[in-house]
C-alpha positions as a Python dict, from the first residue, in 0.01 Angstrom:
ca = {
    (1, 'M'): (0, 0, 0),
    (2, 'T'): (-341, 15, 154),
    (3, 'Q'): (-493, 281, 364),
    (4, 'S'): (-538, 209, 741),
    (5, 'A'): (-895, 174, 885),
    (6, 'D'): (-865, 513, 1046),
    (7, 'H'): (-813, 691, 732),
    (8, 'R'): (-1064, 505, 527),
    (9, 'R'): (-1311, 722, 328),
    (10, 'P'): (-1664, 683, 434),
    (11, 'G'): (-1881, 471, 184),
    (12, 'P'): (-2236, 526, 62),
    (13, 'S'): (-2377, 293, 330),
    (14, 'E'): (-2252, 509, 611),
    (15, 'I'): (-2379, 823, 439),
    (16, 'R'): (-2721, 661, 380),
    (17, 'A'): (-2731, 541, 748),
    (18, 'L'): (-2701, 902, 861),
    (19, 'L'): (-2940, 1029, 594),
    (20, 'G'): (-3197, 758, 703),
    (21, 'D'): (-3271, 979, 1013),
    (22, 'G'): (-3443, 1230, 775),
    (23, 'K'): (-3377, 1529, 996),
    (24, 'I'): (-3033, 1603, 906),
    (25, 'S'): (-2915, 1812, 599),
    (26, 'N'): (-2663, 1730, 335),
    (27, 'L'): (-2427, 1999, 476),
    (28, 'A'): (-2450, 1848, 829),
    (29, 'V'): (-2371, 1490, 693),
    (30, 'A'): (-2076, 1628, 484),
    (31, 'R'): (-1940, 1805, 781),
    (32, 'Q'): (-1979, 1510, 1013),
    (33, 'L'): (-1820, 1247, 778),
    (34, 'G'): (-1571, 1476, 603),
    (35, 'V'): (-1705, 1429, 253),
    (36, 'G'): (-1827, 1664, -9),
    (37, 'V'): (-2183, 1804, -13),
    (38, 'R'): (-2234, 1663, -369),
    (39, 'A'): (-2139, 1321, -263),
    (40, 'V'): (-2403, 1328, 8),
    (41, 'A'): (-2666, 1474, -246),
    (42, 'R'): (-2587, 1210, -493),
    (43, 'V'): (-2646, 923, -223),
    (44, 'R'): (-2962, 1086, -120),
    (45, 'K'): (-3086, 1094, -471),
    (46, 'D'): (-2987, 728, -552),
    (47, 'A'): (-3167, 615, -229),
    (48, 'R'): (-3464, 842, -305),
    (49, 'L'): (-3471, 988, 26),
    (50, 'P'): (-3676, 1313, 91),
    (51, 'V'): (-3488, 1652, 133),
    (52, 'A'): (-3435, 1755, 496),
    (53, 'P'): (-3686, 2009, 635),
    (54, 'R'): (-3591, 2381, 645),
    (55, 'S'): (-3570, 2364, 1019),
    (56, 'A'): (-3271, 2142, 989),
    (57, 'W'): (-3085, 2370, 768),
    (58, 'T'): (-2793, 2565, 903),
    (59, 'R'): (-2700, 2925, 836),
    (60, 'A'): (-2343, 3066, 786),
    (61, 'P'): (-2286, 3323, 1065),
    (62, 'H'): (-2285, 3693, 984),
    (63, 'P'): (-1930, 3838, 925),
    (64, 'K'): (-1975, 4070, 1226),
    (65, 'D'): (-2183, 3820, 1426),
    (66, 'S'): (-1978, 3864, 1730),
    (67, 'E'): (-1995, 4251, 1714),
    (68, 'I'): (-2361, 4242, 1658),
    (69, 'R'): (-2418, 4026, 1969),
    (70, 'S'): (-2186, 4236, 2172),
    (71, 'L'): (-2389, 4546, 2096),
    (72, 'L'): (-2716, 4365, 2149),
    (73, 'G'): (-2593, 4246, 2493),
    (74, 'E'): (-2508, 4599, 2580),
    (75, 'G'): (-2878, 4698, 2524),
    (76, 'H'): (-2855, 4887, 2186),
    (77, 'T'): (-3146, 4917, 1953),
    (78, 'D'): (-3160, 4730, 1609),
    (79, 'A'): (-3125, 5064, 1436),
    (80, 'E'): (-2819, 5166, 1632),
    (81, 'T'): (-2658, 4823, 1575),
    (82, 'R'): (-2724, 4850, 1212),
    (83, 'R'): (-2580, 5197, 1207),
    (84, 'R'): (-2249, 5078, 1371),
    (85, 'T'): (-2198, 4738, 1197),
    (86, 'G'): (-2378, 4801, 864),
    (87, 'A'): (-2576, 4487, 890),
    (88, 'D'): (-2942, 4465, 784),
    (89, 'V'): (-3205, 4542, 1040),
    (90, 'S'): (-3373, 4218, 967),
    (91, 'T'): (-3044, 4018, 1032),
    (92, 'V'): (-2993, 4216, 1364),
    (93, 'A'): (-3357, 4134, 1459),
    (94, 'R'): (-3309, 3770, 1403),
    (95, 'I'): (-2987, 3754, 1596),
    (96, 'R'): (-3163, 3925, 1873),
    (97, 'K'): (-3457, 3665, 1870),
    (98, 'D'): (-3219, 3362, 1838),
    (99, 'G'): (-2996, 3479, 2119),
    (100, 'G'): (-3271, 3589, 2347),
    (101, 'Y'): (-3150, 3931, 2412),
    (102, 'G'): (-3477, 4082, 2498),
    (103, 'P'): (-3577, 4458, 2417),
    (104, 'A'): (-3317, 4730, 2399),
    (105, 'T'): (-3245, 4923, 2699),
    (106, 'I'): (-3041, 5210, 2538),
    (107, 'T'): (-3322, 5364, 2329),
    (108, 'R'): (-3194, 5727, 2251),
    (109, 'R'): (-2883, 5883, 2146),
    (110, 'G'): (-2786, 6242, 2217),
    (111, 'T'): (-2933, 6522, 2035),
    (112, 'R'): (-2744, 6610, 1718),
    (113, 'L'): (-2664, 6960, 1598),
    (114, 'H'): (-2869, 7092, 1303),
    (115, 'P'): (-2657, 7113, 991),
    (116, 'K'): (-2736, 7499, 984),
    (117, 'D'): (-2733, 7543, 1364),
    (118, 'A'): (-2499, 7831, 1349),
    (119, 'Q'): (-2677, 8016, 1075),
    (120, 'I'): (-3018, 7968, 1242),
    (121, 'R'): (-2887, 8092, 1575),
    (122, 'Q'): (-2742, 8416, 1401),
    (123, 'L'): (-3074, 8490, 1239),
    (124, 'I'): (-3267, 8434, 1556),
    (125, 'N'): (-3033, 8685, 1734),
    (126, 'E'): (-3104, 8931, 1453),
    (127, 'G'): (-3465, 8929, 1550),
    (128, 'L'): (-3627, 8724, 1273),
    (129, 'S'): (-3927, 8513, 1329),
    (130, 'S'): (-3910, 8139, 1325),
    (131, 'A'): (-4111, 8124, 1007),
    (132, 'A'): (-3873, 8378, 851),
    (133, 'V'): (-3568, 8197, 959),
    (134, 'A'): (-3698, 7868, 836),
    (135, 'R'): (-3789, 8024, 482),
    (136, 'Q'): (-3444, 8177, 454),
    (137, 'V'): (-3223, 7879, 555),
    (138, 'G'): (-3462, 7611, 409),
    (139, 'A'): (-3508, 7444, 755),
    (140, 'D'): (-3816, 7291, 928),
    (141, 'R'): (-4001, 7530, 1150),
    (142, 'A'): (-4006, 7279, 1445),
    (143, 'A'): (-3626, 7263, 1431),
    (144, 'V'): (-3598, 7641, 1433),
    (145, 'R'): (-3849, 7669, 1728),
    (146, 'R'): (-3639, 7396, 1927),
    (147, 'I'): (-3307, 7591, 1871),
    (148, 'R'): (-3500, 7915, 1981),
    (149, 'A'): (-3599, 7744, 2300),
    (150, 'E'): (-3254, 7614, 2366),
    (151, 'M'): (-3127, 7972, 2334),
    (152, 'G'): (-3412, 8116, 2553),
    (153, 'V'): (-3502, 8376, 2299),
    (154, 'P'): (-3866, 8474, 2300),
    (155, 'S'): (-4048, 8482, 1956),
    (156, 'P'): (-4070, 8839, 1809),
    (157, 'P'): (-4396, 9028, 1816),
    (158, 'L'): (-4646, 8981, 1528),
    (159, 'Q'): (-4612, 9197, 1214),
    (160, 'P'): (-4542, 9539, 1348),
    (161, 'L'): (-4641, 9700, 1013),
    (162, 'T'): (-4985, 9779, 875),
    (163, 'L'): (-5085, 9631, 537),
    (164, 'D'): (-5035, 9949, 366),
    (165, 'E'): (-4690, 10002, 511),
    (166, 'K'): (-4581, 9657, 400),
    (167, 'W'): (-4728, 9722, 52),
    (168, 'E'): (-4526, 10054, 32),
    (169, 'E'): (-4208, 9866, 133),
    (170, 'R'): (-4234, 9637, -170),
    (171, 'T'): (-4301, 9892, -443),
    (172, 'R'): (-4057, 10100, -647),
    (173, 'P'): (-4166, 10402, -860),
    (174, 'V'): (-4055, 10400, -1242),
    (175, 'E'): (-4077, 10630, -1512),
    (176, 'G'): (-4417, 10740, -1620),
    (177, 'G'): (-4573, 10749, -1271),
    (178, 'H'): (-4589, 10367, -1260),
    (179, 'L'): (-4515, 10159, -956),
    (180, 'E'): (-4314, 9825, -997),
    (181, 'W'): (-4359, 9548, -746),
    (182, 'T'): (-4044, 9412, -588),
    (183, 'G'): (-4208, 9156, -346),
    (184, 'E'): (-4324, 8805, -395),
    (185, 'R'): (-4499, 8695, -704),
    (186, 'G'): (-4711, 8396, -795),
    (187, 'T'): (-4493, 8084, -905),
    (188, 'V'): (-4695, 8027, -1246),
    (189, 'S'): (-4855, 8361, -1340),
    (190, 'G'): (-4605, 8601, -1174),
    (191, 'T'): (-4895, 8794, -1009),
    (192, 'P'): (-4759, 9026, -731),
    (193, 'L'): (-4859, 8883, -397),
    (194, 'L'): (-4850, 9019, -40),
    (195, 'R'): (-4884, 8788, 258),
    (196, 'Y'): (-5006, 8966, 569),
    (197, 'R'): (-5096, 8791, 912),
    (198, 'E'): (-5173, 8455, 758),
    (199, 'Q'): (-5352, 8603, 461),
    (200, 'T'): (-5267, 8643, 101),
    (201, 'Y'): (-5356, 8957, -109),
    (202, 'T'): (-5272, 9064, -455),
    (203, 'A'): (-5065, 9387, -469),
    (204, 'A'): (-5314, 9528, -719),
    (205, 'A'): (-5607, 9470, -492),
    (206, 'V'): (-5431, 9669, -210),
    (207, 'A'): (-5347, 9935, -441),
    (208, 'F'): (-5718, 9966, -547),
    (209, 'R'): (-5830, 9974, -179),
    (210, 'R'): (-5586, 10249, -101),
    (211, 'R'): (-5736, 10468, -372),
    (212, 'T'): (-6103, 10402, -329),
    (213, 'G'): (-6138, 10280, 35),
    (214, 'T'): (-6353, 9989, -86),
    (215, 'D'): (-6290, 9628, -180),
    (216, 'P'): (-6262, 9558, -544),
    (217, 'V'): (-6512, 9359, -743),
    (218, 'G'): (-6361, 9086, -954),
    (219, 'Q'): (-5993, 9088, -1073),
    (220, 'V'): (-5801, 9402, -1035),
    (221, 'K'): (-5562, 9493, -1340),
    (222, 'A'): (-5370, 9792, -1470),
    (223, 'D'): (-5476, 9952, -1800),
    (224, 'C'): (-5185, 10200, -1814),
    (225, 'G'): (-4975, 9984, -2053),
    (226, 'L'): (-4707, 9863, -1803),
    (227, 'H'): (-4736, 9492, -1721),
    (228, 'Q'): (-4860, 9420, -1374),
    (229, 'C'): (-4818, 9789, -1257),
    (230, 'V'): (-4951, 9845, -911),
    (231, 'A'): (-4988, 10226, -891),
    (232, 'P'): (-5320, 10307, -726),
    (233, 'D'): (-5428, 10542, -1004),
    (234, 'H'): (-5354, 10294, -1276),
    (235, 'V'): (-5540, 9980, -1145),
    (236, 'E'): (-5912, 9916, -1182),
    (237, 'D'): (-6155, 9629, -1078),
    (238, 'E'): (-6396, 9487, -1334),
    (239, 'P'): (-6668, 9743, -1307),
    (240, 'G'): (-6418, 10035, -1329),
    (241, 'R'): (-6234, 9874, -1645),
    (242, 'L'): (-6580, 9827, -1806),
    (243, 'A'): (-6674, 10191, -1740),
    (244, 'K'): (-6334, 10327, -1897),
    (245, 'R'): (-6377, 10098, -2200),
    (246, 'E'): (-6733, 10203, -2256),
    (247, 'E'): (-6623, 10567, -2264),
    (248, 'I'): (-6351, 10473, -2515),
    (249, 'R'): (-6612, 10281, -2718),
    (250, 'R'): (-6839, 10569, -2720),
    (251, 'L'): (-6576, 10818, -2836),
    (252, 'K'): (-6471, 10590, -3121),
    (253, 'G'): (-6822, 10555, -3239),
    (254, 'F'): (-6857, 10186, -3220),
    (255, 'G'): (-7200, 10207, -3117),
    (256, 'D'): (-7398, 10026, -2856),
    (257, 'R'): (-7298, 9660, -2772),
    (258, 'P'): (-7547, 9398, -2894),
    (259, 'D'): (-7782, 9228, -2642),
    (260, 'V'): (-7706, 8884, -2772),
    (261, 'C'): (-7374, 8761, -2938),
    (262, 'P'): (-7372, 8540, -3249),
    (263, 'G'): (-7353, 8239, -3004),
    (264, 'G'): (-7667, 8333, -2837),
    (265, 'H'): (-7522, 8449, -2499),
    (266, 'D'): (-7670, 8731, -2310),
    (267, 'Q'): (-7415, 9022, -2326),
    (268, 'G'): (-7554, 9180, -2023),
    (269, 'V'): (-7393, 8871, -1828),
    (270, 'H'): (-7104, 8767, -2060),
    (271, 'G'): (-7014, 9082, -2252),
    (272, 'R'): (-6671, 9223, -2214),
    (273, 'L'): (-6478, 9502, -2379),
    (274, 'E'): (-6100, 9514, -2504),
    (275, 'G'): (-5886, 9793, -2398),
    (276, 'D'): (-5954, 9972, -2730),
    (277, 'G'): (-6335, 9945, -2680),
    (278, 'R'): (-6401, 9645, -2904),
    (279, 'A'): (-6660, 9406, -2767),
    (280, 'Y'): (-6623, 9028, -2724),
    (281, 'C'): (-6819, 8748, -2545),
    (282, 'E'): (-6643, 8586, -2242),
    (283, 'A'): (-6858, 8280, -2281),
    (284, 'C'): (-6778, 8243, -2648),
    (285, 'K'): (-6404, 8289, -2568),
    (286, 'R'): (-6427, 8027, -2297),
    (287, 'D'): (-6615, 7779, -2506),
    (288, 'A'): (-6365, 7825, -2784),
    (289, 'R'): (-6075, 7719, -2564),
    (290, 'K'): (-6278, 7414, -2460),
    (291, 'H'): (-6420, 7323, -2794),
    (292, 'P'): (-6196, 7422, -3097),
    (293, 'E'): (-6461, 7293, -3335),
    (294, 'A'): (-6712, 7545, -3182),
    (295, 'K'): (-6462, 7828, -3234),
    (296, 'R'): (-6433, 7733, -3603),
    (297, 'A'): (-6808, 7741, -3640),
    (298, 'A'): (-6830, 8065, -3468),
    (299, 'R'): (-6566, 8196, -3711),
    (300, 'A'): (-6776, 8065, -4007),
    (301, 'S'): (-7085, 8224, -3864),
    (302, 'A'): (-6910, 8570, -3827),
    (303, 'R'): (-6775, 8548, -4177),
    (304, 'E'): (-7133, 8478, -4315),
    (305, 'V'): (-7271, 8791, -4116),
    (306, 'L'): (-6983, 8998, -4267),
    (307, 'R'): (-7059, 8871, -4617),
    (308, 'Q'): (-7439, 8961, -4579),
    (309, 'R'): (-7333, 9317, -4465),
    (310, 'I'): (-7109, 9360, -4750),
    (311, 'E'): (-7378, 9236, -4998),
    (312, 'A'): (-7629, 9476, -4862),
    (313, 'M'): (-7403, 9766, -4897),
    (314, 'L'): (-7312, 9674, -5247),
    (315, 'R'): (-7668, 9648, -5361),
    (316, 'E'): (-7700, 10008, -5220),
    (317, 'D'): (-7443, 10114, -5483),
    (318, 'I'): (-7189, 10219, -5212),
    (319, 'P'): (-6825, 10229, -5338),
    (320, 'Q'): (-6616, 9936, -5257),
    (321, 'A'): (-6349, 10156, -5096),
    (322, 'H'): (-6604, 10300, -4861),
    (323, 'I'): (-6737, 9962, -4774),
    (324, 'A'): (-6389, 9832, -4690),
    (325, 'S'): (-6307, 10134, -4470),
    (326, 'E'): (-6630, 10120, -4281),
    (327, 'L'): (-6625, 9745, -4209),
    (328, 'G'): (-6256, 9729, -4156),
    (329, 'V'): (-6193, 9462, -4428),
    (330, 'A'): (-5955, 9442, -4735),
    (331, 'A'): (-6086, 9598, -5067),
    (332, 'A'): (-6002, 9241, -5222),
    (333, 'T'): (-6264, 9092, -4982),
    (334, 'V'): (-6536, 9327, -5102),
    (335, 'Q'): (-6448, 9263, -5456),
    (336, 'G'): (-6468, 8886, -5395),
    (337, 'V'): (-6812, 8916, -5262),
    (338, 'R'): (-6930, 9132, -5564),
    (339, 'E'): (-6788, 8878, -5812),
    (340, 'A'): (-6956, 8596, -5636),
    (341, 'L'): (-7286, 8769, -5639),
    (342, 'G'): (-7232, 8858, -6014),
    (343, 'L'): (-7278, 9226, -5962),
    (344, 'P'): (-7156, 9459, -6235),
    (345, 'A'): (-6812, 9608, -6190),
    (346, 'P'): (-6802, 9964, -6015),
    (347, 'R'): (-6817, 10255, -6254),
    (348, 'P'): (-6462, 10402, -6313),
    (349, 'G'): (-6379, 10736, -6170),
    (350, 'R'): (-6421, 10870, -5829),
    (351, 'R'): (-6779, 10915, -5677),
    (352, 'E'): (-6835, 11164, -5404),
    (353, 'R'): (-7087, 11071, -5140),
    (354, 'Y'): (-7101, 11429, -4985),
    (355, 'A'): (-7131, 11765, -5147),
    (356, 'S'): (-6917, 11954, -4887),
    (357, 'V'): (-6666, 11915, -4620),
    (358, 'A'): (-6938, 12021, -4360),
    (359, 'E'): (-7172, 11736, -4493),
    (360, 'A'): (-6889, 11489, -4485),
    (361, 'F'): (-6798, 11596, -4128),
    (362, 'H'): (-7143, 11582, -3991),
    (363, 'A'): (-7211, 11244, -4156),
    (364, 'S'): (-6904, 11098, -3969),
    (365, 'T'): (-6979, 11237, -3635),
    (366, 'Q'): (-7265, 11220, -3387),
    (367, 'L'): (-7387, 11494, -3136),
    (368, 'L'): (-7432, 11359, -2792),
    (369, 'E'): (-7699, 11466, -2541),
    (370, 'D'): (-7435, 11638, -2311),
    (371, 'G'): (-7318, 11858, -2609),
    (372, 'H'): (-7002, 11665, -2692),
    (373, 'R'): (-6957, 11522, -3040),
    (374, 'R'): (-6799, 11191, -3112),
    (375, 'W'): (-6638, 11052, -3421),
    (376, 'T'): (-6829, 10768, -3603),
    (377, 'G'): (-6654, 10763, -3946),
    (378, 'G'): (-6400, 10478, -3877),
    (379, 'A'): (-6080, 10420, -3689),
    (380, 'A'): (-5900, 10750, -3769),
    (381, 'P'): (-6082, 11085, -3735),
    (382, 'Y'): (-6016, 11214, -4093),
    (383, 'V'): (-6279, 11368, -4327),
    (384, 'C'): (-6225, 11265, -4680),
    (385, 'L'): (-6361, 11447, -4971),
    (386, 'R'): (-6236, 11532, -5341),
    (387, 'E'): (-5898, 11373, -5293),
    (388, 'Q'): (-5862, 11553, -4961),
    (389, 'R'): (-5789, 11398, -4611),
    (390, 'L'): (-5857, 11649, -4357),
    (391, 'A'): (-5819, 11604, -3972),
    (392, 'A'): (-6148, 11625, -3800),
    (393, 'S'): (-6048, 11869, -3524),
    (394, 'P'): (-5939, 12162, -3752),
    (395, 'V'): (-6243, 12102, -3963),
    (396, 'S'): (-6487, 12130, -3676),
    (397, 'F'): (-6294, 12441, -3528),
    (398, 'E'): (-6310, 12616, -3866),
    (399, 'L'): (-6681, 12534, -3911),
    (400, 'H'): (-6770, 12682, -3582),
    (401, 'H'): (-6533, 12978, -3551),
    (402, 'G'): (-6524, 13063, -3919),
    (403, 'R'): (-6150, 13062, -3935),
    (404, 'P'): (-5881, 12796, -3940),
    (405, 'P'): (-5698, 12717, -3592),
    (406, 'V'): (-5359, 12850, -3531),
    (407, 'G'): (-5166, 12561, -3400),
    (408, 'R'): (-5352, 12238, -3289),
    (409, 'A'): (-5715, 12236, -3215),
    (410, 'R'): (-5776, 12056, -2889),
    (411, 'P'): (-6075, 11990, -2672),
    (412, 'S'): (-6100, 12219, -2361),
    (413, 'C'): (-6411, 12041, -2225),
    (414, 'G'): (-6197, 11770, -2060),
    (415, 'V'): (-6340, 11470, -2270),
    (416, 'N'): (-6072, 11317, -2479),
    (417, 'G'): (-6165, 11288, -2850),
    (418, 'C'): (-6446, 11544, -2825),
    (419, 'L'): (-6507, 11714, -3175),
    (420, 'A'): (-6776, 11969, -3082),
    (421, 'G'): (-6667, 12316, -3236),
    (422, 'S'): (-6761, 12505, -2932),
    (423, 'H'): (-6545, 12277, -2720),
    (424, 'L'): (-6217, 12324, -2927),
    (425, 'A'): (-5942, 12584, -2853),
    (426, 'D'): (-5645, 12666, -3068),
    (427, 'R'): (-5313, 12811, -2939),
    (428, 'P'): (-5408, 13181, -2900),
    (429, 'M'): (-5732, 13079, -2717),
    (430, 'R'): (-5553, 12851, -2487),
    (431, 'E'): (-5297, 13126, -2415),
    (432, 'A'): (-5589, 13376, -2349),
    (433, 'N'): (-5747, 13144, -2108),
    (434, 'R'): (-5414, 13087, -1916),
    (435, 'R'): (-5374, 13482, -1894),
    (436, 'A'): (-5724, 13507, -1767),
    (437, 'D'): (-5664, 13239, -1515),
    (438, 'R'): (-5337, 13419, -1383),
    (439, 'A'): (-5538, 13749, -1363),
    (440, 'F'): (-5823, 13591, -1166),
    (441, 'A'): (-5569, 13440, -927),
    (442, 'S'): (-5387, 13770, -869),
    (443, 'I'): (-5711, 13930, -775),
    (444, 'F'): (-5895, 13667, -578),
    (445, 'G'): (-5618, 13427, -496),
    (446, 'E'): (-5567, 13059, -580),
    (447, 'A'): (-5854, 12832, -577),
    (448, 'P'): (-5878, 12637, -254),
}
């Protein structure tokens, strides 16, 4: 049987006739003749016909094309149409342009509640400022101000506390007379901070100003041993710390600081002191952090200076043990320098440098202009002679008073570490002084 003419399959000539127009796509020809797209493409290729322009291509409609057109016809924006249909904004914009819908007429939805609206309203009713509410709930300040305007609640007055009162609210006393900071701290350093009327202060600087009534110079730190203590009596600015450490250095007998460090820096500008009175150069320390090789060179230079001092003392026939004690080095270091120089070994047996305890005591101390006496014989104040190791305070007391002390001999002059014999008092003397003070008070009354 043969197919009727109405059901005959279109041939290549009919496909070529439609393609000859040049403005129709393969898909349009396939739909018109009811053939496959590949058959049309094959005929186009065999006839060497050019591809139809993009303007002739057809695009499949969006799955929600009718819903999109309905929303656009109602006047909704592209963003709102996208929110409701899930279509891409560019697709919505193209359909708007192709359909000639014009600009949207419904341009704004109703105001949405803030996710933390109830919490914000509660804090506003409690009297907190907008900034405090925003910090506490993690919201934007503008949102908090908008909710405050909706509630008709006026902003609270500015900080009612003074700077000192706010500082006191954020401190807590701890054992030893220290004050611990309970307020805000720096994110990296942990420095106690206090924000007051759009300004930021360090808690230590406020404590210094409360005690002295003046602004600090440089950084304010505590030298009491408690990390970041903010007790007013325990903090000092740079000049105050330097003065205290100078006094400690003087009492320990470290001597005057050099004018110039081994690195050639002026110590009047760059000189600093550690808490125990030891001197260091801030410029050298800063350069060492930036240039490690310079730090190594500085250490080598310091070692050479120390070696030269050891050599000079060895040539003066000073015992090795005394050199090690005075310079604060190991005995093996002194011995190594001696062997490198080829000097003879020290004579066996103990050699005394001083003939008496009094001579050893005065050789290890220095009388100051104000009558005080400081220790200069090393780190620990002990007088060593003939296998004896005597504390310096009892020795000075006995040399001055002609008798050993009863109990501990302590300075009564108010200078810590003073070793002047006339400034030392033992237990009976201290008790006598207290009795005299009580008698004086009973006659003349307490001192104002």
